[in-house]
N, C-alpha and C positions, 0 to 999 in steps of 0.2 A: 678184686675182691681185699682191701688194703683197709690196714687199721689205721688210727691216727697217727700210731707209733712210728708207721713206716714212713710219714712225713717229715719225720725229725722236727721241724722247726715250728709246729702247729700242735694246739690241744683242740679238743672238742669230742665229738659223738662216733664213737663207731658202728656205722650202720649196720654191718656185717657182723657183728658182735653182740648187740643189742637189739632189744625190740624198744621202737621208736613209739612213745604214745603220741596220739594223734593230736593232744592239746598242747604238747611243747612248744612253749614260747621261748625261743633262742633270743637272748638278749645281750647283742655286742653291737660293736660300731660295725665289723665287718663280718660276714661268712665268709669262709673261703670253700670251697667245695670241686670236687675233681671227678670225672665222667660220673657216673651213676648214683654218686651220691649228691650231685647237681639238683636232679630230680627231687631229692629230700628237702634241700636249700628252696627251691622253688615253691613247693609245696608248704614249706614252713614260712616262706613270704607272702603268700596268698592269704594266710590266716592271721599272720602277724606280719604288716608290712612297715616294720621299725626298723630296718639294718639295711645294710649296703650290701651287695652279693658282688662277689667275684667267681665267676664259674670258669674252672678251666677245664677244658675239653670236654663239654657238656654233649648228653643226649639232647639233640634238639629235636629233629624231626620226629613225627610219629611213624614208628614201624612195628611190624609185628613182632611178638616175642620171638618167633624162630627167625626172623632177620636179623635182630639183635644176638640172638645165639648164636647164628651161622657167624656174623660179622666178628663176635669175641672169638671164636674157633680160629677163625682167619688171623686176626691182632694176634692171639696167641702164639702161631704158629710164623708170621712175619716177624713181628717185634721182639719174642720170646716171653716166654712165662718168668715172672718174677716173684718166686715163693717169699710170702710173707709170713714168717712165723708167729706172728701175734694172732694169725688167724688161721685156726684148727683146720685139719681135712674134713672134717665132719660137719664144719661150716660152708661147705661148697652146696651142699643139700638144701640146707636153708637160704644159701644163698643164691639159689636158681629159683626159689619161690620169692625171694624179695625180687630178682630179676624180673620175675614174669609181672609182679604188683607193679614195679615201676616202670615196666615197659608200655603199660597199660595209659598211662598219663600223659594228657595232651600240652606238654610244656610249651608249646607255642601262644597257646589261649595265656597262660601264666605271663608270658615275656611281653605280651602286648601290654600290658598293664603297668610295667615297671617304668618309672622314670629313666631316661638316659643318665641322671645324675647319681641313680642309684644302682647303676648293674654296669660292670664290664665283664666280657669275655675273651678269655685268652684262649687263643687254639694254635696248637703244635701243625702246621702246615705240612709236616709228613705225616699226619693221623690219618690214614686212608679207612677208617672202618669205624668211627664215631662221630666225631665233630671233623667230617670228610669235606670236600669240595664242594658239595650239594648242601650241606648244612650252611659253610660260611657263604655261599651264596645267598641263602636265605636271611642270614642274619645281616647282611650287607643290604639287601633289597630292603630291609624294614628298618633301617637306619639304627641299629643296635651298635653299641659300641663293641668293637670288636678289636683287640692287638692280635697279631699272626707272628709266631715265631718262628722264623724260617728254618732252623735247626733243629728244631722240636718235632717230635710224633705222639705218640698218646701217652706212653709211660711218663713219669715226671721226671722234670728236668731242672737243673737250676738255673735255666733262664725264667722258668715260672716264677721262681722264689726271687729272684731280681725286679721281675717286672709288678711282681704282687708288692714287695716293698716298695717300690717307686711309689704305685697307687696310695698305697697307705700313708707312704710319708708324705704325699700332696706335693704341690709344686715347690 
């Protein structure tokens, strides 16, 4: 549950602090989304396929809410919680509701419809809980554009910023 301010170099929509309207058409050359925010970005792209997506450690495979919640607990214990002061403690309850709603989305169906030119997925190889080895295998098997950062886990890493800048800047 991170606010956009947590990422420092980006501007955008705080999915934890705001209610996102279903008809929101995000107009940008690139949408960068991390973790659960990737589900929101994919849903937006499904309705308005007018942008390129860079998804960082996205939740890819369909898993139950309870499995995602269990993975979140293990992640928080393993990688350590990082408090985002921009998201209040009361947002945890509405955040769990959003987690439930977003965990019901089949992102694999959306991913299959996106051109390789319009999608890049960045994964921290040490992410054992969300964009894990099983998800990585699925992405590779389906020919999706996957960049793996060996030193990174699930938490935001400066290597993600460097890779995003490289992608946006072009060859």
